[in-house]
N, C-alpha and C positions, 0 to 999 in steps of 0.2 A: 165847283165840286171836285174834290180830291178823291180819287180811287186807288187804293194800293192793289197791285197786282203780284200775287206771291206765287211764283212757279216751282213745280217740282221737276227740275231739269232731268231727274232719273226716270220719269215716265215718258214712254214712247209718245211721240207727237204732241207733248206738253208745251214745248217751245213754239211749235207751229200754231198751236191752238191759242197761246197767249198773244201771239204777234196778231192774229185775227181778231182776238178780243180787244186788243188795244186800238185797232183801227176802228171798231165799232164805236168804243168808248170816246175816243178822240174826236171822232166826227160828230158825236152827239154833244161835245163841249166839256167833257171831263178832262181834268189835269190828272195824269198817272204818275204813280210812284211805284218803283219796283226796288229790289234789294241787290247787293252786289254778287249774290250767289247765282243769280240768273237775270241779269239786266235784259230789258226789251228795248229795242230801238225806239227813240221818240219819247223816252220817259225820264223822270227824274229819278236818279239812282241813290238809294240810301244804303248805308253800311249793313244795316241787319233788316230782317222781315220785322221784327219788334219796332224799330224805329219808323219803318214805313206805314205800319198799322196805327202806331201812336199818333202819326201827323196827318192821317187821311179821315175822310167822312165815312167811307164805305170800304170795307175790305173784301177783295175777291181773291180765292185760291184757284189754281189750275193743277189738278193732280187727283189722287184718290182720296178716300175718306181719311187716311193716314195724314195726307197733307192739311185737310181741314182740321183734324184733332190736334195736330201739332201747333197750329196758329190760332186754334179757337181761344187758347188761353190768354193771348195778347188781345184779342179782339174783346173778350170779356173783362179784362183787366181795364182796359181803356174805354169801354162801353161803345165799341163800335159794331154795327151790323155787319154780318159776314154772309157771303155768298160762296158756294162751292161750284165749280164746273168740273164734272166728272171725267176723268181720264183713267180711273182705276177699274178693277174688275166688278166691283159691286155698286158702290156709291149710294148708300143708304142716306147719307147726311148730304151729300151734294144735290142741288136742285135742278141743274140743267146740264144737258150732254153737249159735246163739241158741234153737233148739227144744230143747235139752238142758240147760237151766240148772238142773233139778231135780238133775243130777248133782253140783252144788256142795256139796249137803249132806254128800257123802263126805269133803270137805276137813276139815270138824270132826270127823267119826268117825274119820278116818285110813285110810278105805278107798280107797287109791290106791297106785300104784307110782310110783317116781321113776326117770327114765331119764337117765342122764348123757351128756352130749354134749361133745365135744371142742372146744375153741376154739383160735385161732391167735394167737400173740404176733408183732406186726409192729414191727421196729425200723428207723426211716429214721435213717441215719448220715449226717450232713451235716458234714464236716470235723471228725470226732470228736465232734461234738454228737449225741446220740441222743434221738430222740423215740419213745415206745412207744405203740402201739395194740392193742387186742384185737379180733379179728375173730370174729364168730359164724357169718357166711356165707363172705365172701370178702375178698380184697385184690386189686385190679385194677390192673395197670400198663398205662397206655395213652397214646396220642397225644393232641394236641390239635388236630391239623391233619386234615381229609378227604382231603387229597390226598397225603400222605406216609405211608410205614411207618416202623416204629421197629426197631432192630436190639437184641436183648435176649440177654444171656448169662446162664446160671444155673450156679452151682457148688454142688456137694454137699460139704460140708466145705471142703477147700482145692483141690479139683479141679474145673475147668470140664467140665460134662458135657453140656450142651445150648446151642445157640444158635438164636435164632429171628429171622426177619425177618417181621413180622406188624403187625397193627393194635394188637396189646396181648397181655397174657397175665393169666390168672386163677390165683390160688393159693387154694384152697378148702378148707373143712371138710367132712366128709362131709354135715353138714347143708346145706351150701352147694351140695351137688351137684346139687340140683334147683332151683338159682336160676339166675343168670348163666351159670355153666358148663354147665348143661344146654342153655341156648339157644345156647350156642358150640359144641354137639356134644359135650360132655363126657360120661362114664359116669354113671349113677345109682348111687350107694354107700349102703348101709343107715346110717341116720343114727347108729346108736349104735357103729359101727365107729370105728377110730383109725388115721387116715393123713392125708396131705396130697395134694390132688389139684391136678396142673398142667395147664392147658388153655390152648392157644395160641388167640388170636382172630384168625380169618382169616389163617393162616400162608400165607406164599408159598412152599411148597414141598409137594410131595406127601408127603414122608417125614416131615412134622412131625405128632406124634401127641401124645394127651394121656398122662401119666405119673402112677402113683400111687405115692408115697413113703410108708416107714414113718413111724410116730407120732414116732419119736426123731431124724428127719432134720432137719438144719438146712441150709436152703437160702438162698443169698445170690445176688441178682438185681442186675444193673447194665444201664443203658441206654446206647446208644451213638448218641446223635442227632446230626443236623447241626446246624450254628450257628443254623438259623432253626426247627428243630423243637422244640416245648415237650412235655414228657412230665409225667405226673401218676400219682400212686397214689391210689386211692380205697379207702377201707376201709368196707365194709358200706354204701356210698352215702351215708356220713354224713360222712366226713372226707376233704378234697380237698387233697393235699399235692404241690406242685411237686417235680420230680425233674429232676436234672442227671446228666451222665455222670461226675461226681465222686462221687456218692452211692452208698451201698451200702444195699440193701433186704434184710433178714435175716427170714426166716420160720421159725418153729419152732412146736411145740406150746406152748400157754400153761400156766401152772402153775394157772390157773383153770379150772373146769368149770361147765357150765351144767347145772342139774338141772331137767328138765322133768317136771311132773307129768302122769301117765297116768290119767285117770278111766274112760275108755273105752279097751278094748283093741280096737286096729284093725290088720289086717294091712298092713304098708308098702306091699306091692305091690299090693294090692287098692285101697288108698287112693290110691296114684299113678294107677292106672288110671282110677278115678272122677273124680280132680281133673282130669286131662288130656284128658277127655271133654267138660269144659266150655268147651273153646276150640275 
């Protein structure tokens, strides 16, 4: 069995945790792949994380939720199950902590469960030229100015259903409901549910509320900025795309799925309560 070990070297103690994880996996008979950004002794080093994940049977990340989110797109693209070891502050998506590394033996014996998570397909249509992105957490439509608000309209199918005047708008997966959407007042959704969550950011109306759409919904958002206001769409905090009033932003369920490995069964709401007590 080949296991890729992707390490966020900027996280304190990540390299140490990765070395301990490598020993547990190697002693269990796994062949390990790492990438040149953060090679681990005794592993096969690939040029990129994408290459390591493409060639593995199971992908393991060592870092925070951001490390998982960054590499989840590769895992989904190549249909590889993914496990996160948490070295971050919260770790909603990661399944085990650094003091639980002996659990990694279960990857070799197959003693684990796979939980499938819905992803979003984001299309930015600029004059008929489409650019596609995959979101694990969310796509955020937002202004670039601190002093102005942006007018946003949302269509479901061909019918306009919502208009917001706000600082921005978040379209998130259930996984992303505990990320930026949660900070903006959005509801918590069980991560293995299938739906699209729309959360306005600081809306300028008492009647503006969050909306949960079914998984098969196709949403189209447009901005209506003034001549001086710049708007952007940010996907998982990684892609930063300028958006004008002529552009269409189409959001729907992705054909890809993220397969998260569950080594230790943890009640989601108990975990949520424990994590939020840390702040």
